[in-house]
C-alpha positions, 0 to 999 in steps of 0.5 A: 499500499505504502509503495503504491501511494508513493508511486502514485503521489511521487516523492518531494525534492528531499526523496521522501514520499509526498505529504498527501500520499503520506496523509492518504497512507495514514488514514488507510492505516487508521482503517486497517487498525480499527479493522484489526481491533474489530477482528480481535473483539469478534474473534476472542482477542484473536489477531488476523493473519498476514493473509487476512490482512492482505485480503482486507486490502485487495477487498477494497475497491479503488475508489476507497482508496481514491476517497482517502486520497481525496480526504487527505488532500482536503486535510492537507489544504485545511492544514495549509490555510491554517499554517499559512494564514498570515502569509495568505493574509499578507498576500491579499493585502499586497494584492489590495495595494497593487490594485490601488496603485494601478487605480492611482495610475488609471485615474489621471490617465482617464482624466487626461484622455477624457479631457483630450477627447472632450476638448476635441469634441468641443472644437469640432462642434465649434467648427460645425457651427461656424460652418452653418452660421457661414451658410446660413447667413450667405457669409462672404469672407471677401466682403467681411474682410473689407468691412473690417478693413473700412474699404466700402464701395463708393456710395452713388451720389 
């Protein structure tokens, strides 16, 4: 059983069996020990033989071992959350600080780009209004210049 879990889950960098594999093995061993105690209570204190223990392992479906492995992963995740809670909270705080720093960069650029767009739209609208006014009033640029410079056509006498 130990070798099967070691081969299935692999080993850590230091060559030891991976933690989840060890936790799974411990859960299976706990069940085996409880079964041996139950067996002893049913058989007047007699211990099961090695063949009976082997048979107990062989009678277990693969889903049993997969369920124990799932329990070990959940236990390991819970243990890691408790053990690493300070690091997890610090990571959350850093993520919030990074997001706020990005907001500090975002808003000035947002207003700068929007101000540029608003100014461009106002200039364009003003030009359209000037053209519309020139067309509506039948504006003549040369006549307007002459009026500004004071050169009026001679009045008939």
